[in-house]
C-alpha positions as CSV (number, residue, x, y, z in Angstrom):
1,X,-4.0,-17.0,-67.3
2,X,-1.3,-16.9,-65.1
3,X,-0.6,-17.5,-61.2
4,X,-3.7,-16.5,-59.4
5,X,-4.7,-13.9,-62.4
6,X,-7.6,-14.5,-64.7
7,X,-7.6,-12.5,-67.9
8,X,-9.2,-12.4,-71.4
9,X,-8.6,-10.3,-74.4
10,X,-11.7,-9.2,-76.4
11,X,-9.6,-8.6,-79.1
12,X,-12.0,-10.9,-81.9
13,X,-14.3,-7.9,-81.9
14,X,-11.9,-6.6,-84.5
15,X,-12.6,-2.7,-83.8
16,X,-10.4,0.4,-83.5
17,X,-10.4,0.9,-79.5
18,X,-8.8,4.2,-79.4
19,X,-12.2,5.5,-81.4
20,X,-14.6,3.7,-78.8
21,X,-15.0,2.5,-75.0
22,X,-14.4,-0.8,-74.0
23,X,-16.5,-2.0,-70.9
24,X,-16.6,-5.1,-69.0
25,X,-20.4,-6.5,-67.6
26,X,-20.5,-9.3,-65.2
27,X,-23.6,-10.4,-66.3
28,X,-25.3,-12.3,-63.3
29,X,-26.1,-8.9,-61.8
30,X,-25.6,-6.4,-64.6
31,X,-22.7,-4.8,-62.7
32,X,-20.6,-2.9,-64.9
33,X,-16.7,-3.7,-63.7
34,X,-14.7,-1.0,-65.7
35,X,-15.3,1.8,-68.5
36,X,-12.2,2.5,-70.6
37,X,-9.3,2.0,-68.0
38,X,-11.6,3.1,-65.2
39,X,-13.0,0.6,-62.3
40,X,-16.5,0.7,-61.4
41,X,-16.7,-1.8,-58.6
42,X,-15.5,-1.9,-55.2
43,X,-14.0,-5.1,-55.7
44,X,-10.5,-4.4,-55.9
45,X,-9.6,-7.7,-57.7
46,X,-11.1,-6.2,-60.9
47,X,-8.6,-4.4,-62.9
48,X,-8.4,-4.0,-66.3
49,X,-5.5,-4.0,-68.4
50,X,-4.5,-2.2,-72.1
51,X,-0.9,-1.6,-72.8
52,X,0.0,1.7,-74.6
53,X,-1.6,1.7,-78.0
54,X,-2.8,-1.8,-77.6
55,X,-6.6,-3.1,-79.3
56,X,-6.4,-5.7,-76.8
57,X,-8.7,-4.7,-73.1
58,X,-7.9,-7.6,-70.3
59,X,-10.1,-8.1,-67.8
60,X,-8.2,-9.4,-64.5
61,X,-9.7,-10.9,-61.5
62,X,-6.7,-11.0,-59.0
63,X,-7.2,-14.4,-56.2
64,X,-9.7,-15.9,-58.3
65,X,-12.9,-17.6,-56.1
66,X,-15.7,-20.2,-57.1
67,X,-18.1,-17.1,-56.8
68,X,-16.2,-15.7,-59.9
69,X,-17.6,-18.2,-62.1
70,X,-20.0,-16.9,-64.3
71,X,-20.8,-15.0,-67.6
72,X,-18.8,-11.7,-68.0
73,X,-19.0,-9.4,-71.4
74,X,-16.8,-7.1,-73.2
75,X,-19.1,-4.3,-74.7
76,X,-18.0,-1.2,-77.1
77,X,-19.8,1.5,-77.2
78,X,-20.9,1.5,-80.8
79,X,-24.1,1.7,-82.5
80,X,-25.6,-1.2,-82.4
81,X,-23.8,-2.0,-79.3
82,X,-21.0,-5.0,-80.5
83,X,-20.0,-7.1,-77.3
84,X,-18.8,-10.4,-77.1
85,X,-19.5,-13.0,-73.9
86,X,-17.1,-15.4,-72.3
87,X,-18.3,-18.1,-69.5
88,X,-15.5,-18.3,-66.5
89,X,-15.3,-21.7,-64.4
90,X,-13.0,-21.4,-61.3
91,X,-11.9,-24.4,-60.4
92,X,-10.5,-26.8,-57.6
93,X,-7.1,-27.7,-58.6
94,X,-7.7,-30.5,-56.2
95,X,-10.8,-32.3,-57.9
96,X,-10.4,-33.7,-61.3
97,X,-12.2,-31.9,-64.2
98,X,-13.5,-33.8,-67.1
99,X,-15.0,-31.0,-68.8
100,X,-13.0,-28.6,-71.7
101,X,-14.5,-25.5,-73.2
102,X,-14.6,-24.0,-76.2
103,X,-12.7,-21.0,-77.2
104,X,-14.9,-18.5,-75.0
105,X,-15.2,-20.4,-71.9
106,X,-12.3,-20.2,-69.6
107,X,-10.7,-21.9,-66.6
108,X,-9.0,-20.3,-64.0
109,X,-7.9,-22.3,-60.9
110,X,-8.8,-21.2,-57.2
111,X,-6.4,-18.7,-56.0
């Protein structure tokens, strides 16, 4: 995480991503945010980052807001489908936060 961005790599899926398409889904409304390097949402704060020849596909949310909190899922178009879900908690930096998450939980200060 850096500044007003929220990022997460699905590298724990351990696939050769050049052979498969990676998609990011917002679970609360099942909205497909990205597929491959293309963005399928009109909200321009969402983008996918994949350095050349990298196996890391990063979902970036610029200027994160409280409504961005929720579960996001990285899917790979294998048969059967492989996926990995992440809980994103956008927090107000001025409120004391007592909770700490696990490795698949992200906390991002309001941007």
